[in-house]
C-alpha angles and dihedrals in degrees: 000000000000115000094011134098120248090260090051091238094144141282122342121247115264096033120125091251092056093048091051091051092050090052091053090053093055111116122245089245092059090049092049091050091049091050091050092050091046089051093049094047091041090053092049090052092047090051092050091052091045091049093051095046103033122110090210121087116240116245114290133174104264135158095275097027090234129132112253129202111249112249 
């Protein structure tokens, strides 16, 4: 039958069913770590996009130490 071994012992490895089962077995700690990493890398990407499209200059060492609007 489809998705089962010849002996009928259950689904084969690598099928969508097996992958879904493995994801359910992941611990909460692993999921939390993944979410934190995704948030960090997502924020870095957002900042890179913002920096490239923003009309405001990023902080630079200037006389007053203040951010100045790009002219």
